[in-house]
LOMI-597142 format. One record per residue: x, y, z of N, C-alpha, C in turn; residue number from 1. Coordinates in pm, whole numbers. Layout:
BEGIN
n_u  n_v  n_w  ca_u  ca_v  ca_w  c_u  c_v  c_w  num
X  Y  Z  X  Y  Z  X  Y  Z  NUM
...
This chain:
BEGIN
n_u  n_v  n_w  ca_u  ca_v  ca_w  c_u  c_v  c_w  num
-8659  -3591  -8391  -8634  -3526  -8268  -8488  -3555  -8228  1
-8423  -3454  -8177  -8284  -3469  -8144  -8270  -3478  -7994  2
-8214  -3587  -7943  -8196  -3601  -7800  -8058  -3553  -7757  3
-8047  -3496  -7638  -7915  -3448  -7594  -7826  -3565  -7562  4
-7704  -3555  -7605  -7606  -3660  -7578  -7533  -3630  -7448  5
-7509  -3732  -7365  -7447  -3705  -7235  -7301  -3663  -7246  6
-7229  -3698  -7352  -7088  -3666  -7364  -7061  -3579  -7485  7
-7140  -3474  -7501  -7120  -3386  -7615  -6991  -3308  -7603  8
-6933  -3273  -7715  -6812  -3192  -7716  -6843  -3044  -7711  9
-6948  -3003  -7770  -6986  -2861  -7775  -7070  -2826  -7653  10
-7006  -2790  -7546  -7077  -2753  -7425  -7129  -2608  -7437  11
-7238  -2578  -7376  -7290  -2442  -7385  -7201  -2342  -7315  12
-7201  -2220  -7365  -7119  -2112  -7311  -7181  -2049  -7187  13
-7312  -2057  -7174  -7382  -1987  -7068  -7341  -2032  -6927  14
-7325  -2161  -6899  -7280  -2197  -6762  -7143  -2140  -6727  15
-7050  -2142  -6823  -6916  -2086  -6791  -6924  -1934  -6776  16
-7009  -1868  -6849  -7026  -1726  -6832  -7085  -1693  -6695  17
-7180  -1777  -6647  -7235  -1757  -6516  -7130  -1780  -6409  18
-7046  -1883  -6428  -6942  -1910  -6332  -6842  -1796  -6326  19
-6806  -1740  -6442  -6711  -1627  -6445  -6774  -1506  -6380  20
-6902  -1480  -6405  -6973  -1368  -6343  -6976  -1384  -6193  21
-7004  -1505  -6145  -7007  -1530  -6001  -6868  -1511  -5939  22
-6763  -1556  -6006  -6626  -1539  -5954  -6587  -1391  -5947  23
-6621  -1317  -6056  -6589  -1173  -6055  -6664  -1100  -5945  24
-6790  -1135  -5927  -6869  -1073  -5821  -6813  -1104  -5683  25
-6769  -1229  -5664  -6709  -1271  -5537  -6576  -1196  -5510  26
-6494  -1182  -5613  -6369  -1110  -5599  -6394  -961  -5565  27
-6488  -900  -5635  -6517  -757  -5613  -6569  -737  -5469  28
-6656  -824  -5426  -6708  -814  -5288  -6601  -835  -5185  29
-6511  -929  -5212  -6398  -955  -5119  -6307  -835  -5110  30
-6279  -770  -5221  -6193  -652  -5218  -6261  -538  -5144  31
-6391  -525  -5161  -6462  -420  -5082  -6451  -447  -4932  32
-6469  -573  -4896  -6459  -612  -4755  -6319  -587  -4701  33
-6219  -622  -4780  -6080  -598  -4742  -6053  -451  -4722  34
-6111  -368  -4809  -6094  -223  -4796  -6156  -174  -4666  35
-6272  -226  -4630  -6334  -186  -4501  -6250  -228  -4382  36
-6192  -348  -4389  -6109  -397  -4281  -5986  -309  -4267  37
-5920  -276  -4380  -5805  -192  -4376  -5836  -54  -4321  38
-5952  0  -4354  -5995  130  -4303  -6015  127  -4151  39
-6076  19  -4101  -6097  3  -3957  -5961  -9  -3884  40
-5869  -84  -3941  -5736  -98  -3877  -5662  35  -3877  41
-5672  111  -3986  -5609  243  -3992  -5667  336  -3887  42
-5801  332  -3871  -5864  416  -3768  -5818  378  -3626  43
-5804  248  -3602  -5756  202  -3470  -5613  247  -3442  44
-5528  236  -3541  -5387  280  -3529  -5382  430  -3503  45
-5461  507  -3576  -5462  653  -3558  -5516  689  -3420  46
-5617  618  -3373  -5671  646  -3238  -5567  617  -3131  47
-5491  510  -3144  -5386  478  -3049  -5276  586  -3051  48
-5241  631  -3170  -5141  735  -3183  -5185  865  -3113  49
-5310  901  -3134  -5362  1024  -3071  -5374  1008  -2919  50
-5408  889  -2871  -5415  865  -2727  -5275  879  -2665  51
-5174  832  -2734  -5036  845  -2679  -4993  990  -2674  52
-5050  1073  -2761  -5016  1215  -2759  -5102  1297  -2665  53
-5193  1228  -2593  -5270  1296  -2491  -5410  1334  -2528  54
-5456  1296  -2646  -5592  1329  -2683  -5684  1214  -2643  55
-5796  1248  -2584  -5892  1146  -2541  -5963  1089  -2660  56
-6018  970  -2646  -6091  906  -2755  -6221  986  -2786  57
-6245  1009  -2913  -6362  1083  -2961  -6366  1227  -2908  58
-6259  1288  -2880  -6257  1428  -2841  -6224  1514  -2961  59
-6268  1635  -2958  -6241  1726  -3066  -6107  1795  -3040  60
-6032  1817  -3147  -5909  1891  -3135  -5942  2039  -3131  61
-5867  2114  -3054  -5892  2259  -3050  -5762  2328  -3084  62
-5777  2442  -3146  -5664  2521  -3191  -5607  2599  -3076  63
-5480  2587  -3055  -5414  2662  -2945  -5368  2799  -2994  64
-5346  2814  -3123  -5300  2945  -3170  -5407  3053  -3158  65
-5536  3017  -3161  -5641  3113  -3136  -5638  3168  -2994  66
-5608  3082  -2899  -5600  3127  -2760  -5480  3219  -2741  67
-5370  3193  -2809  -5252  3277  -2799  -5282  3412  -2862  68
-5354  3415  -2974  -5392  3542  -3035  -5483  3621  -2945  69
-5570  3558  -2871  -5664  3628  -2783  -5592  3688  -2665  70
-5483  3626  -2620  -5406  3677  -2508  -5321  3798  -2544  71
-5284  3810  -2671  -5201  3925  -2713  -5285  4051  -2712  72
-5230  4160  -2660  -5304  4286  -2664  -5306  4339  -2809  73
-5420  4392  -2847  -5430  4448  -2981  -5490  4587  -2968  74
-5459  4667  -3064  -5515  4803  -3063  -5407  4901  -3102  75
-5440  5030  -3099  -5344  5131  -3139  -5231  5143  -3036  76
-5111  5159  -3085  -4996  5179  -2997  -4932  5053  -2947  77
-4979  4937  -2988  -4917  4813  -2943  -4811  4765  -3044  78
-4806  4831  -3155  -4707  4796  -3257  -4747  4678  -3341  79
-4866  4635  -3339  -4899  4513  -3404  -5006  4522  -3497  80
């Protein structure tokens, strides 16, 4: 019967593979979290920019050129 030696030179590869897998998973999750944080910051900056331009928070933008087209007379003889 072969007993395991406490100071063997040939260490198994499986624990290091598990450690590498854990580190890669941790890095990937951290990058995903960083992406979400960057997205939230970008949304906040864009919201502040729109508020400075006079748009209320969570309001829909409306097209002003449609209103101008509706005000213009159309039909025969208007030249348009």
